GUFI-986540 format. One record per residue: residue in three letters; x negated, z negated, y negated of N, C-alpha, C in turn. Coordinates in steps of 0.02 Angstrom, whole numbers, padded with zeros to 5 digits, always signed. Atoms other than C-alpha are relative to their C-alpha. Example, Ala and Ser with C-alpha at 12.3 -4.5 7.8 and 13.67 -1.06 7.14 Angstrom:
2
ALA-00045+00000+00059-00615-00390+00225-00045+00000-00060SER+00042+00003+00059-00684-00357+00053+00039-00037-00055
//
This chain:
291
MET-00039-00032-00053-08288-06595-04838+00010-00047+00060GLN-00006+00044-00057-08324-06726-04704+00052-00055-00012THR-00050+00051+00016-08220-06859-04793+00070+00028+00007ALA-00066-00032-00005-08073-06739-04807+00020+00011+00072LEU-00014-00012-00071-08088-06697-04622+00019-00065+00035LEU-00016+00065-00029-08091-06880-04570+00069-00024-00021TYR-00065+00020+00027-07941-06913-04681+00056+00039+00036ALA-00051-00042-00031-07843-06766-04607+00009-00017+00074VAL-00004+00017-00071-07885-06812-04427+00038-00065+00010THR-00034+00065-00004-07829-06992-04454+00075+00008-00011VAL-00071-00008+00019-07664-06942-04537+00038+00040+00053MET-00036-00044-00047-07618-06803-04415+00009-00034+00067ILE-00006+00030-00067-07655-06901-04256+00047-00061-00002TRP-00043+00059+00002-07576-07066-04307+00070+00017-00025GLY-00067-00022+00021-07432-06972-04389+00043+00022+00058THR-00038-00022-00059-07383-06906-04217+00002-00053+00055SER+00002+00050-00053-07421-07064-04117+00065-00041+00004TRP-00064+00037-00001-07252-07143-04167+00044+00025+00057PHE-00042-00028-00053-07166-07025-04046-00026-00018+00069ALA+00029+00016-00065-07287-07059-03904+00014-00072+00019ILE-00013+00070-00014-07260-07247-03920+00069-00010+00030LYS-00069+00006-00026-07073-07224-03886+00001+00009+00076TYR+00001-00013-00072-07117-07157-03711-00035-00056+00039GLN+00033+00056-00033-07217-07316-03676+00048-00059+00009LEU-00048+00055-00005-07062-07426-03692+00047+00013+00059GLY-00041-00010-00060-06978-07445-03523-00014-00055+00051PRO+00009+00051-00052-07011-07532-03357-00065-00039-00005VAL+00063+00035+00007-07190-07579-03403+00002-00042-00064ASP+00000+00045+00058-07206-07729-03519-00047+00027-00054PRO+00043-00026+00053-07275-07680-03691-00071-00027+00001LEU+00068+00029-00002-07421-07801-03671-00043+00036+00052VAL+00038-00035-00053-07473-07714-03509-00013+00072-00019SER+00010-00069+00021-07448-07541-03582-00058+00005-00050ILE+00055+00000+00048-07565-07584-03726-00066-00013+00035ALA+00061+00013-00039-07691-07655-03602-00024+00063+00035HIS+00018-00064-00033-07686-07491-03503-00030+00047-00052ARG+00023-00045+00053-07708-07395-03666-00071-00016-00021MET+00067+00020+00023-07860-07495-03721-00052+00008+00055ALA+00048-00007-00055-07942-07495-03550-00019+00074+00009LEU+00014-00071-00007-07925-07306-03536-00039+00026-00061ALA+00035-00020+00061-07981-07285-03717-00073-00023+00002ALA+00069+00024-00005-08136-07392-03683-00042+00045+00044ALA+00036-00046-00045-08183-07276-03539-00015+00066-00036PHE+00010-00062+00038-08158-07121-03648-00054-00009-00053CYS+00047+00012+00055-08255-07199-03792-00071-00011+00025ALA+00066+00010-00029-08399-07253-03680-00031+00067+00018LEU+00025-00066-00017-08416-07075-03616-00020+00038-00062LEU+00015-00034+00062-08409-07005-03792-00063-00028-00032THR+00059+00031+00029-08539-07130-03850-00064+00022+00036MET+00059-00021-00039-08660-07086-03709-00017+00073-00011LEU+00013-00071+00010-08639-06900-03741-00024+00016-00071THR+00018-00014+00070-08671-06915-03929-00060-00041-00022GLN+00053+00039+00030-08774-07056-04003-00031-00052+00046GLY+00025+00052-00045-08797-07173-03854+00018-00069-00024PHE-00017+00069+00018-08764-07360-03850-00057-00033-00037VAL+00048+00040+00038-08851-07476-03972+00006-00073+00022ARG-00002+00070-00021-08899-07651-03916+00025-00044-00058LEU-00029+00044+00050-08798-07783-04008-00017-00073+00015SER+00014+00072-00009-08836-07967-04036+00063-00036+00021LEU-00057+00040-00019-08724-08105-03971+00046-00011-00060ARG-00040+00009+00060-08667-08137-04150+00043+00061-00015ASN-00038-00061+00011-08616-07955-04167+00055+00010+00052HIS-00052-00005-00052-08523-07960-04001+00059-00046-00016LEU-00054+00045+00019-08425-08111-04062+00041+00029-00057ARG-00035-00032+00056-08383-08018-04221+00045+00056+00025ILE-00039-00056-00028-08326-07866-04122+00059-00026+00041PHE-00056+00029-00038-08221-07977-04008+00056-00020-00047LEU-00052+00019+00049-08130-08048-04160+00033+00063-00029GLN-00027-00063+00025-08111-07871-04228+00047+00032+00051SER-00042-00030-00052-08039-07816-04060+00068-00034+00004LEU-00065+00035+00000-07905-07952-04068+00045+00026-00055CYS-00040-00023+00057-07851-07887-04237+00020+00073+00006LEU-00011-00073+00001-07867-07698-04212+00025+00028+00066PHE-00012-00032-00065-07851-07668-04025+00045-00039+00047SER-00045+00037-00045-07730-07797-03957+00059-00032-00038CYS-00055+00037+00030-07629-07918-04065+00044+00043-00045ASN-00041-00040+00046-07575-07792-04197+00047+00047+00038TYR-00042-00045-00040-07513-07669-04065+00055-00039+00037LEU-00050+00040-00035-07424-07807-03970+00059-00016-00045PHE-00054+00014+00048-07325-07856-04125+00040+00063-00014ILE-00034-00061+00021-07285-07676-04171+00038+00032+00059TYR-00036-00026-00058-07240-07618-03994+00065-00040+00011THR-00059+00042-00009-07121-07766-03981+00053+00016-00053ALA-00047-00016+00054-07042-07724-04150+00032+00068+00010THR-00025-00069-00009-07023-07540-04100+00063+00002+00041SER-00060+00000-00042-06891-07586-03971+00063-00016-00039ASP-00058+00019+00040-06776-07651-04109+00006+00036-00067LEU+00001-00031+00066-06824-07549-04263-00011+00075+00006SER+00015-00071+00004-06827-07367-04311-00072+00007-00025SER+00069-00012+00022-06997-07290-04344-00005-00001-00076GLY+00000+00001+00073-06948-07275-04527-00010-00069-00029LEU+00007+00068+00023-06928-07462-04553-00069-00028+00016ILE+00068+00022-00017-07090-07495-04461-00051+00030-00047ALA+00046-00034+00045-07177-07368-04571+00000-00033-00069VAL-00004+00033+00065-07115-07456-04729-00041-00064+00001ILE+00037+00062-00004-07185-07623-04672-00074+00013+00008PHE+00071-00013-00014-07348-07550-04607-00035+00027-00062SER+00031-00028+00059-07377-07462-04772-00023-00054-00049THR+00025+00054+00043-07403-07633-04855-00074-00013+00012MET+00072+00010-00013-07578-07625-04780-00042+00026-00057VAL+00037-00023+00059-07630-07530-04937-00016-00060-00045ALA+00009+00059+00043-07604-07689-05040-00041-00053+00036LEU+00037+00052-00038-07669-07804-04902-00074+00016+00004ASN+00071-00018-00004-07831-07706-04883-00035-00007-00067ALA+00030+00007+00067-07861-07701-05070-00013-00073-00016LEU+00007+00072+00013-07833-07889-05082-00055-00029+00045GLY+00050+00025-00046-07937-07924-04926-00071+00021-00019GLY+00065-00025+00022-08080-07816-04990-00025-00039-00059ALA+00020+00039+00059-08080-07911-05154-00020-00071+00018LEU+00012+00070-00018-08074-08083-05071-00061-00010+00045PHE+00050+00011-00052-08194-08059-04926-00061+00046-00004LEU+00056-00048+00004-08305-07910-04969-00025+00010-00072ASN+00019-00005+00071-08322-07935-05158+00009+00071-00027MET-00014-00067+00026-08247-07763-05187+00046-00005-00061PRO-00043+00003+00059-08169-07730-05358+00070+00027+00016LEU-00068-00027-00005-07981-07704-05370+00003+00061-00047ARG+00002-00060+00041-07988-07523-05429+00070+00020-00023PHE-00066-00015+00028-07844-07480-05545+00032+00062+00031PRO-00033-00059-00029-07815-07302-05479+00026-00012+00071VAL-00022+00015-00069-07804-07369-05300+00061-00045-00001VAL-00056+00046+00005-07688-07511-05348+00063+00036-00024ALA-00058-00037+00028-07576-07397-05453+00025+00051+00050GLY-00020-00049-00050-07578-07262-05320+00036-00032+00059GLY-00033+00036-00055-07534-07389-05186+00070-00022-00019LEU-00067+00021+00023-07389-07454-05290+00048+00059-00001LEU-00042-00061-00001-07323-07277-05314+00019+00018+00072GLY-00013-00016-00070-07341-07248-05128+00051-00045+00032LEU-00048+00047-00028-07246-07406-05082+00070+00014-00025ILE-00065-00018+00027-07104-07358-05198+00025+00064+00034GLY-00018-00061-00034-07107-07186-05119+00024-00012+00071MET-00021+00016-00069-07096-07261-04944+00069-00030+00000ALA-00066+00031+00004-06947-07366-04996+00054+00054-00013SER-00047-00055+00014-06863-07207-05063+00010+00043+00062LEU-00005-00041-00060-06903-07109-04905+00049-00029+00050PHE-00041+00032-00051-06815-07236-04796+00054-00046-00031TYR-00050+00040+00035-06689-07304-04922+00064-00009+00041PRO-00062+00011-00038-06536-07271-04811-00007-00053+00054GLU+00010+00051-00051-06612-07379-04674-00009-00069-00030LEU+00008+00064+00034-06665-07516-04794+00066-00027-00025GLU-00065+00019+00028-06490-07517-04868+00044-00035+00052THR-00042+00029-00053-06415-07566-04700-00021-00071+00019LEU+00024+00067-00018-06518-07726-04688+00037-00054-00039SER-00029+00058+00033-06442-07896-04729-00037-00061+00025TRP+00035+00061-00020-06505-08075-04718+00021-00024+00069SER-00023+00020-00066-06402-08100-04560-00019+00050+00054ASP+00017-00054-00047-06472-07943-04478-00054-00024+00048PRO+00050+00021-00049-06564-07983-04314-00064+00042-00004ARG+00060-00042+00006-06685-07841-04356-00052-00031-00047LEU+00048+00032+00044-06765-07954-04487-00056-00034+00039GLN+00052+00030-00042-06856-08045-04348-00050+00052+00023ALA+00044-00054-00020-06925-07880-04287-00044+00023-00059LEU+00038-00017+00060-06978-07839-04466-00056-00051-00011ALA+00051+00051+00008-07071-08005-04472-00056+00010+00051LEU+00051-00015-00050-07161-07961-04310-00043+00059-00021CYS+00035-00059+00023-07206-07793-04383-00049-00018-00056PHE+00045+00021+00055-07279-07877-04538-00059-00039+00028CYS+00056+00035-00033-07382-07992-04426-00050+00050+00029GLY+00044-00052-00026-07450-07837-04341-00040+00034-00055THR+00034-00031+00057-07492-07762-04510-00054-00046-00027LEU+00050+00048+00021-07583-07921-04561-00061+00001+00046CYS+00054-00004-00049-07685-07913-04401-00042+00063-00010ALA+00036-00064+00010-07728-07730-04430-00042-00002-00063SER+00037+00004+00062-07781-07766-04608-00062-00044+00008ALA+00058+00043-00014-07893-07910-04551-00053+00038+00039GLY+00046-00041-00038-07970-07791-04425-00037+00050-00043ASN+00031-00047+00047-08002-07665-04564-00056-00034-00039ILE+00050+00036+00039-08096-07796-04666-00060-00017+00044LEU+00055+00015-00046-08199-07849-04514-00040+00063+00014ALA+00035-00063-00014-08240-07667-04477-00043+00021-00060ALA+00039-00017+00059-08295-07639-04656-00063-00043-00004GLY+00058+00043-00001-08410-07790-04641-00051+00021+00052SER+00046-00025-00052-08483-07721-04479-00038+00061-00023LEU+00032-00060+00026-08518-07555-04563-00053-00018-00052ARG+00050+00021+00050-08607-07645-04705-00064-00025+00034GLN+00058+00024-00036-08723-07720-04574-00034+00056+00039GLY+00031-00056-00032-08762-07547-04508+00017+00009+00074LEU-00020-00006-00070-08672-07566-04341+00033+00068+00013PRO-00028-00067-00013-08629-07397-04260+00073-00003+00021VAL-00073+00001-00011-08443-07355-04253+00017+00006+00074LEU-00020-00013-00070-08434-07286-04075-00019-00058+00046THR+00020+00057-00042-08532-07429-03996+00047-00059-00011CYS-00046+00055+00016-08425-07558-04087+00070+00013+00027ASN-00066-00016-00024-08265-07468-04042+00006-00005+00075THR-00002+00003-00074-08309-07454-03858+00006-00073+00023TRP-00004+00070-00018-08343-07640-03844+00066-00031-00023GLY-00062+00028+00026-08192-07681-03952+00060+00018+00043MET-00055-00022-00043-08073-07578-03846-00003-00034+00069LEU+00008+00035-00064-08145-07655-03687+00023-00073-00006TYR-00020+00069+00011-08125-07831-03757+00075-00006-00010GLY-00072+00002+00012-07950-07792-03818+00040+00009+00064GLY-00035-00011-00063-07895-07723-03650-00005-00059+00047CYS+00010+00057-00045-07970-07867-03550+00039-00061-00024THR-00038+00056+00028-07891-07996-03667+00074+00006+00017LEU-00071-00010-00014-07720-07919-03642+00016-00006+00074TYR-00010+00008-00072-07739-07910-03453+00001-00075+00018LEU+00002+00072-00013-07787-08095-03451+00063-00034-00026ALA-00062+00028+00027-07638-08135-03562+00059+00014+00046ALA-00054-00018-00047-07524-08042-03441-00001-00045+00062LEU+00006+00044-00058-07591-08144-03295+00022-00071-00017PHE-00017+00068+00021-07573-08307-03392+00075-00007-00010LEU-00072+00002+00014-07393-08264-03443+00042+00023+00060ASP-00034-00023-00062-07351-08204-03266+00039+00064-00011ILE-00031-00066+00011-07310-08028-03327-00029+00049+00050PRO+00025-00046-00051-07322-07898-03188-00045+00055-00030ILE+00045-00054+00022-07470-07780-03211+00013+00061+00045ARG-00019-00060-00038-07404-07611-03156-00003+00060-00047ILE+00001-00061+00040-07399-07432-03214+00059+00045+00019ASP-00055-00047-00011-07257-07308-03232-00029+00068+00017LEU+00028-00064-00021-07296-07148-03137+00040+00060-00024GLN-00038-00056+00027-07168-07045-03231-00045+00041-00047PRO+00044-00043+00041-07251-06894-03317+00002-00017-00075ASP-00005+00017+00072-07184-06944-03491-00044-00060-00017TYR+00040+00060+00012-07267-07114-03477-00075+00015+00004LEU+00071-00014-00011-07433-07049-03410-00029+00046-00054ILE+00024-00047+00052-07447-06906-03536-00006-00036-00067SER+00003+00036+00063-07405-07019-03683-00057-00052+00001LEU+00055+00048-00006-07529-07149-03618-00067+00034-00012ALA+00063-00037+00009-07669-07020-03609-00008+00021-00073TYR+00004-00021+00071-07627-06956-03784-00017-00060-00044LEU+00012+00059+00041-07623-07131-03857-00071-00027+00010ALA+00066+00027-00014-07785-07182-03770-00055+00043-00031PHE+00055-00043+00023-07892-07030-03813+00007+00019-00074PHE-00008-00024+00068-07821-06957-03972+00015-00056-00050ALA-00023+00050+00049-07731-07103-04057-00044-00062-00002THR+00044+00059+00000-07862-07233-04008-00073+00020-00010VAL+00071-00017+00005-08033-07156-03977-00015+00042-00062LEU+00015-00046+00055-08031-07010-04099+00024-00027-00067ALA-00028+00023+00064-07917-07084-04232-00037-00061-00027PHE+00037+00058+00024-08008-07251-04240-00071+00017-00020TRP+00066-00023+00021-08176-07165-04246+00004+00030-00070ALA-00008-00032+00066-08114-07060-04393+00018-00052-00053TYR-00024+00048+00050-08026-07205-04480-00054-00050-00020ILE+00052+00048+00017-08168-07331-04468-00058+00034-00036SER+00051-00038+00037-08292-07197-04523+00024+00010-00072LEU-00030-00009+00067-08174-07168-04670-00007-00064-00041ILE+00008+00065+00034-08179-07354-04713-00071-00006-00028GLY+00069+00003+00023-08368-07341-04723-00014+00046-00059ARG+00012-00049+00053-08357-07191-04840+00037-00016-00065ILE-00041+00008+00061-08216-07235-04961+00027-00071-00009GLY-00023+00068+00006-08180-07419-04929+00067-00012+00035PRO-00063+00015-00036-08037-07508-04838+00062+00009-00042ASP-00059-00007+00042-07921-07498-04989+00024+00073-00001ARG-00019-00070+00001-07924-07308-05003+00016+00026+00070ALA-00013-00023-00068-07933-07282-04815+00070-00019+00023ALA-00067+00024-00020-07773-07384-04795+00055+00045-00026TYR-00052-00043+00027-07680-07255-04898+00024+00050+00052THR-00022-00044-00054-07674-07149-04740+00064-00026+00032THR-00060+00028-00031-07539-07270-04679+00063+00023-00036LEU-00058-00026+00036-07424-07200-04814+00015+00072+00018LEU-00009-00071-00017-07450-07023-04751+00021+00010+00073PHE-00022-00007-00070-07419-07057-04564+00074+00017+00005PRO-00072-00013-00007-07229-07066-04587+00020+00070-00024ILE-00017-00067+00025-07228-06903-04685-00013+00052+00055VAL+00014-00045-00057-07312-06814-04539+00053-00008+00053ALA-00052+00012-00051-07188-06898-04422+00066+00032-00019LEU-00062-00031+00023-07042-06838-04529-00004+00076+00004MET+00009-00072-00005-07113-06661-04533+00011+00023+00073VAL-00009-00016-00071-07122-06661-04343+00073-00009+00019SER-00071+00013-00016-06948-06737-04334+00045+00055-00027SER-00039-00055+00029-06883-06597-04446+00005+00058+00048VAL+00003-00055-00047-06935-06474-04312+00030-00018+00067LEU-00019+00019-00068-06903-06571-04152+00066-00037+00004GLU-00060+00043-00002-06759-06687-04199+00050+00016-00055SER-00047-00022+00052-06670-06593-04339+00009-00051-00056TYR-00003+00047+00057-06713-06723-04471+00020+00038-00063THR-00024-00033+00060-06622-06680-04633-00028-00035-00062TRP+00028+00028+00061-06711-06705-04798+00055-00010-00053THR-00048+00016+00052-06612-06787-04939-00037-00006-00066LEU+00030+00010+00066-06641-06815-05124-00045-00062+00001TRP+00041+00060-00006-06704-06991-05083-00066+00013+00035SER+00062-00013-00038-06828-06931-04953-00047+00048-00036ALA+00042-00047+00038-06888-06785-05061-00035-00036-00058THR+00030+00039+00054-06916-06905-05207-00055-00045+00026GLY+00050+00043-00031-07008-07025-05093-00063+00038+00019LEU+00057-00042-00018-07119-06885-05029-00042+00015-00062GLY+00036-00016+00062-07164-06836-05208-00039-00060-00025LEU+00034+00060+00024-07207-07016-05254-00061-00017+00044VAL+00056+00015-00046-07316-07041-05099-00058+00048-00013LEU+00053-00050+00013-07412-06880-05133-00033-00012-00068ALA+00028+00015+00066-07433-06925-05317-00045-00061+00003GLY+00041+00060-00008-07497-07096-05269-00064+00014+00037ASN+00060-00019-00037-07618-07019-05145-00050+00035-00046TRP+00044-00035+00048-07687-06904-05281-00034-00049-00047LEU+00027+00049+00047-07709-07051-05399-00052-00045+00034ALA+00045+00046-00035-07790-07165-05269-00066+00033+00019MET+00060-00034-00024-07913-07032-05211-00040+00034-00055ARG+00038-00030+00055-07972-06977-05383-00071-00027+00001GLY+00070+00020+00002-08161-06978-05390-00033-00005+00068VAL+00030+00003-00067-08185-06976-05201-00030+00068+00017ARG+00032-00062-00020-08309-06847-05141+00024+00021+00069SER-00025-00023-00065-08244-06738-04999-00056+00007+00050
//
């Protein structure tokens, strides 16, 4: 039951975060917006850690590991994806981000000596085909001369960073490091790194006081960062980074369900077929996992 709950929390929260990110694009530079998000998330996570399990002392070696993990999970990946969001639809971003299923499976095999499990690989392949079907009309509009290809490349770089962070997190869990303590330090390191980068690049550090920006910032910091990352990294420890990454195929489905209600999204034969393939792939990949 706990695994199913962690899975559902991750999918539902990150499935709705696509909309919140749109409200972060405006007068505040994306790098600074992500820095604000991580700094606020670090404060939330520190409070949650103190109220639950308390902080655990970490060695310098572990801090260095968490710093590297923070660059992958809490700063660079978001910087690439926020930048791509200004030029791409959420559908195209979702298609690229869903390749993390394959990247995590490969990374787990190369760096963690995890076996390439056939049900996960086959389920991931079904899911990727399903994602391509879901967003086929948008993929069809792309051409080699399309300027959006550069944004797609940025998005893939963000996905690579996120996958590397997943593998590092899995290694930390193998060493028995507590999730909340690691996440608090990681979010703090990620936020500070981005603030320093903004100063170095002479990017103004400011905040938008419009309600849409502040509400979306609070949602992204607490729900999409503190709670979702706690659930997701805990999930990695339970079912492995390859199966946990399958949640990335379900985020867009949640986003489309919300869009059906709020933005009058119309389902087509392509999207319905894609949904069926993603769900079938999820069933195949999760076979044998205890809830």
